N, C-alpha and C positions, 0 to 999 in steps of 0.2 A: 611808128613806135613799136618797141619790142612787145610781142604778144605775151611774154612771160612775166609781165609786171605783177608784183605781189599786191593785189588789191582786195578790198572787201567784196567786190563783185565775184571774184573767184571763190571766196569762202561760200557764198550763197550757191553758186553754180554746182559745186561739188555735192552739197546736200541734196539738191533736187535731182542730180544725176544718179547718185549711188544709193540714196536712202529716201525714196519718194514716199514711203508709207510710215516712216517714223513720225511721231506726233508731238505737237506742242500742246500742253494742257494749260488752260487759262480759265479758271472758274469752271463753268459748266461746258465750255467749248473744248473740243479736241480737233486740232487742225493738222492735217498731214503736211509734210514738207512740200508736196506737190501743190497743195492749195495755198500754203504759206508763200511759196515763191510766186504764184499767180497774184496773190494779194500785194506782194512787194512791188511787182511790176505795175499793177493798177495804181498803187500809191505813187510810183514814180511819174505816171501820167498826171496824177493830181498835182504833184509838186510843179511839174512843167506848166500846167494850166494856171497855177497860182503865181507864175512868173519867177519862180526860184531859179537862179542861174548858177553856173559853175563857180565854186568858191564862196558862195553866200552862206550865211549861218542860219540854221533852222533849229529852234529851241524846243525842248520838251519839258513839261512840268507834269510828270506822270509817275505812277507806281509800276510795279512789275506785272505787266499784262501783255497779251499777244499784239495789241496795237502798237505798244511801245517797241516791242521786238521788231515789228515790221518797219518802223522808222529807223531802227538801228541799221537796217540794210538798204532801204530805199533811198535814204538821204545821201550817204556817202557813195553808193553805187551810181547815183545819178549825177555825181560831181559836186554836190553841195557838202556842207560841213555840219555834222550832227553836234548839237550843243545840249547835253543833258544838264538841267538846272536843278539844284538842290531845293526841294520844295519845303525843307524845314527852316529855310531862312525867312526873314520878314519880307513884307511886300516892298519896302524901301530898298533892302539889300538886293532883292531879285531885280528890281527896276534898274539899279545901278549896274548889275552884271549884264542885263539885256542891252542896256545902252552901250556899255563898253564893248561887248561882243559885236554889236551891230546886227542883231538877229532881225530877219525880215518876216519870218512866220513863226508862230508859237503854237504847238500842239499841247493841249491841256486836258487832264482828267477832269470830269465834271465836279468832283469834290474840291478841286483846287481853283475853281473859276473865280471865287471871291478874292483869293490871294493874288491871282494874276491881274484882276481888275485894278487892284491897288498898284501893282508893279508897273502897269502900262502907262501910268501918269508920267513916269520917268524914262520911257523907252520909245522915243519918237520914230525910230526906224521900223518898228513892227507895223506891217501893213495888213496882215491877215492873222486871225486866230481861229484854230480848228479844235472843236471839242471832241475828245476821243469817246464817242458813243453815238447813240441814235436819238438823243433828246437833249435840247438845250436846258441847262440849269437856270434857275431864277437870276443868278448873278451875271449871266452872259451879257456882254455888251452888244451894242448895235452892230450888225453886220457879221457877227460870229457865225462860223460855219460848222456843219456836222460831218465828222469823219465818215461814218457809215454811209451817209447820203452821197458824199463826194466819191467814195469808192464804188458805190453802186452805179453812179453815172459815168465812171471812167471806162475807157476802152478795155475790153477783155482780151487784149493782145499784148505780146511782149513789148516792153518799152525798149527803144534803142539806146541801151546804156552806153555812155561815151567811153572811148579809150582813154584811160587815165594813167598818168605816171604814178608809180608807187610812192614817190616823194611828195605827192600832193596831200594837203590836209584832208583827213577823213572825219575827225572828231575833235572836239575841244571840251575840256572840263576846267572849272575853276577850283583851285585848291581850297580846302576848308579854312575858315577864318580863325584858326587857333592862334595865329601869330600876326594878326593885322588884317588888312583888306585882302580879299581873295585875289589870287594871282592866276592869270590865264595860262593853261598848258595845252598845247596842240599836239595831236597824235596823227602821224602820217599813215597812209594805207600800209606801208611797209612795216611800220612799228606794230600795228595791230595784227598783221599777218604773222610776223615773227613771234610776237607775244603769244598768239594762239598756238603756234608750234611748241613754245616752251611749256604751255599748260598740258600738252599731250605727252611730254617726256616721262619716262618711267620713274625717274628720280624726283619728279615734282609732284603733279597731281594725277598724272597718267590718265587723263581724260580720253575716252574712246567711244566708238559707236555702240559699245556694249553698255554704256552708262545711261542712267536716267538722272538728270541733274536738277537740283533744287537751289537756285540762286536766291537765298533769302536777303542777302546784301542788296540794298536798293539799286535799281538800274541807273539812278542819278549819281551814285557814288563810284567814281572812277569806272564808269560803264560796267557796273556790277563785277568789278575786278577782272573784266575781260572774258568772263565765263560765257555770256551769250554768243559772242563772236566765235569762240572756240567750239562750243557745243554744236552750233549749227554746222560749221565746217566739217566737224568730225562725224556728224550724223547721229549724235546722241539725242535721246528723248529729253524734253525740257518741261519742267513743272513750274509754272509761274504763280506765286502765291497771292497776288493781288494786293490791295491796300491794307496795311496794318494788320497782318495775320497774328492771331494769338498763338502762344506756345502750343496750346491744344490743337489748333488748326494745323500747325506745321507738323506736329507729331502724327496727326491723322493722314496728312498727305504723304509723309514718309512711308507709312505702313500701306496705305491703299494703293499708291502709285509705284510701290516697290522701288523707292529712290535708292540709288547707289552712292550718290555724291551730293553733299550740301555745303554751303558756305555762308557764314554769318559771323557777327561779332560775338564775343564771349557771353555777354548778358543774355542774348537770345538762346544760346545753347544750354545755359543753366536751366531755363524754363522748359525747353523742349525735352531734355533728357529726363527730367522728373516725370514727364508725361509718358515716357517710353519705358519706364520701369516694368520689368516682368514681361515685356513683349518681345518675342523672338524677332530678330532682324537679320535674316540670312543674306539679304541682298545688299545691305549697307556696308560699303567698303571704306568710306572715308568721309568724315566731317572736317571741314577746314574752319579754323578759328583765326580771325585776323582783325585788324583795326585797333587792337589794344593788346598789351601783354597777356599771355595765357595765365590765368589764375591757377595756382596749384590745386585749389579745391575743385575746379572744373576738370582738370586732368584726372584727379582722383575719382570724381564721379563717373567720368567716361570709362576709366579702367574698371571700376566696380561693375558697370553695366556691359562691359566687353564691347564698347563702341570705339572704333579706331578714330581718334581725334588727332589732327595734325595742325600745329601752329604755323602760320605763314605771315610774312612781313613784306610790306611794300608801301607805296605812296603814289599820290597823283602824278608826280613827275616821272614815275617809272612804269606807268601803264597798267597795273602797278607792281607785278610780282618781282621780288628781289631775293628773298630767303625762304626756304622751306625746311621745317623741322622734322625731317625724317632721319631715322637712325641708320647709319652705314652698316652694311652686313657684318663687317668684322668687329663692330662695337656692340652687337647685340649680346645681352647678358652682362654688360659692363655698366659703368656709371650712367645714370639716366640723364641725357642731354636734352630731353624734349621740352623743358622749360626755357631753354635758350631759343632764340628766334630761328635758328637753323643755319644751313649752309647756302652758299651763293648758287643761284640758278645758272645752269650752263648758258653761256652766251654773254654774260655780264662780267665786268671787272670791278673790283673794289680795292680801296686803299683806306687804311685807318691811320690817321695822322694826329700828332700832338699839336700844340699851339704854334710851334715853330715850323710846321709842315713836314716834319720827319715821321717816317713810319714807326709805329709802336710795335714792340715784340708780341708775338702770338703766344702769350703765356696764360690766357684766361683771366687776367687781372688788370693789366695796364690799360687805362682808358684812352680813347682817342675819338676824333670825329670820323664818321663814316662818309667816304667819298665814293661816288659811283659813276660808271660810264658804260655804254653799250647801245645796241641797235634799237632798243625800245625805251631808252632813257631820253627825256626831253633835252633840248639844246638851249632852252631859255624860256622866258615869259613874254615873248613877243617884244613889244616896245616898252615893257614895264622896267623902270630903272633898277628894280631889285635883282634883275638878271645879273648885273655886274658883280654882285657879291656871292650869289648862289651858284653861278656857273663860271668855272675858272679853267681855261686851257682844255676844254673838252670834258671836264669832270663836273659832276653835280655834287655840291656840298649839302648833305642831307640835314645838318643841324642836329643829328642824333649822336649822342656819345655812346660808344660801344666798347666791348673788349672781345677778343677772338682767341679761342684756345688752339692748341697744336693741331687739332683735327679740322680746323676751319669753321667751327661752330661759333656763331656770333651771338652775343648777348647785348641787348639794349640796356644801357645803364640809365639813360635819361635823355630828355631833350636838353640841349645846351641852355635854353632859356628857363628850364624847370629845375636844373640842379640847384641845390641849396649850398651856398658858401658861408660856412659858419666858423668864425675864428681863423679864417685862412684855409680851412679844409673843406673838401667837397663831400656832400651827402646826396645819395641817390634816392629821389622820391619814389621811383619805380620799385626799387628793392623793398622799401618800407611798405609800400602799398601791397605788394604781393605777400609779404609776411603777415600783414594785418588781415588780409582776406583769407589767409590760411587758418585763422582762428575761427572755431565753430560758431562763435557768437557775433561774427562780423559778416554782413552780406556784401558790403562795398566799402572801399576806403580810398580817399584822395588825399595826398600829402602835398603841401605847398610850403615854400619858404616865405616868411614874412619878416619885415624889418625888426631888428633888435638893437637897443642902444649900446650894448657892449660887444656882441658877437657879429654884428652886421646883419646876419639873417639867422633865423631858427626855424626848424620844421614844425608845422601844425598839421594834425591829422583830422580830417573830417570823415566820420564813419556813419554808415547806416547799420545799426545793430539788428541782429536776428533774435537776440535775447539780452537780458540784463548782464552787463559786464562793466567792471570798475576800471578806472584808469590804471590802478596798480596791477590789475590782472593783465591788462594790455601791455604795460611796461615789462612785466615778468615774461610775457610771451616773446617780446622783442629782444630783451637783453641777452637771451641765449644765442642770438644770431648776430647782433651788432654791438659795437662799442657804445658805452653809455651816452657819449656826447652826440650820437646819432638819434637818440630817442626823442620823439616829438615833445615839445613843451606843453602842448595842449591836445586834448582829444575832444572834439566837438561832435555831438550827436545830431544828426539831421534825418528827416524822413526820406530825402533823396539828394544825391549829389548833383549839382548843375552839370548838364551835358551840352556839348557843342551840337551843331546841326548834323554831324556825322557820328554821334553817339560816344564821343570821347569826353573825358573829364574836362570841363571848362575851368581851367585853373586860373584864368584871369578873373572870372566871376567869383571863384572861391577866395582868391587873394583880396578882392574888394570887400568881401564879407568879413574877413578877419585880418585887418591891416596891421595889427601889432601882436607879437608873440607875448605869451605870459599874461594875457589880459584876464 
């Protein structure tokens, strides 16, 4: 086999060879890449002793910690397939996913043991469970093993990693259940390697050995957006925040560890930035916001604090990076495009098509569905029949309605399933949400279409208020930006908008709460 295969093993080897003294910070522990690599090889011995064979699935139910990072490299490097499971799902949902994936071993954080115990009732293929720690929790089942003890008993010698083809599967994730049952997406070694290269490009996130990265995005969410793989390969320092860090915890880590790069969803950065007010941040060069549209209020707060905030867009099916909202050099000082999702990452191709399949003009207004293809875009959902409609002639149909301006900046208008069709005309819920969240009295806003006897559908806004605000004040705020027929029929105030397992608005749950407009 060609020795120049692009595999996860090569990502790890480069870090150990060139950056042996860079550290992974995880709680109170600081582990050099030399020691990290040794632990990965001991873990590969453990996997072999547990009977894990090439191509078999190994699941994780874990937060962002060094043991989880060790699994990121030991599992695919030894020829098995890493399966990071969303621990915000229910036990029944997790059991269904474990059964569908055919996972043979599950590694679990102690605080997730009870959830896993529920899930295992529906996962007959799982033959071993390993707790990521040095003490079994009370919820542990019979025969559960301890990670630290297994590593301590493993040979302290390099594991003979197999020669792998870059086309072999390295990892798998299941898409979030925002549009039905989760769908399996498989990432090859080549896809992960090339995606890591994309994260190092100057016009994307420009990750390098000079960085200290803080991946706040959970490691179960599209492999933390690919950041752990790229950071280790490039020799960057890594700060892993552990389970459920508070905004204050994250702000402290940014300051104390001199973080240069962080990635999280917008709601996280709102809280963190408030805790960073008045604190000099000379090392911080970029915070990435993704997973949801960038609220104008968040961008304004970042600008106020002189924190460089970059919006990025992607999805499970694209490993995930697709668009990065950086300003081209010749556009600096011109109209601000940062609230658009950005331009296409080098290496990918996109097509924006109307319902007939024809390309729409790049005029910054005409909507169409975004289609993607490229070396780190998935080719299907395995044997799932939904592949036939989502993947067509080598293209992935994202289901996102967008427009593109003359400079190639893409704006997400809405999900096809979330657009409101009222009286035969389309209304963008995303545009309404962003405008509402730009009001100082609104913390969060979710807009959905609900049935209407005359207009087919009408928009309803569910808001979390920061202060008292009337419906008329909200309408006055919106009418300056949108035609009157766009304005929501109802404004419903709630303490919190329901969220999906990956932190997005759960619009199906909201629609179920408010089934009729004008009620």
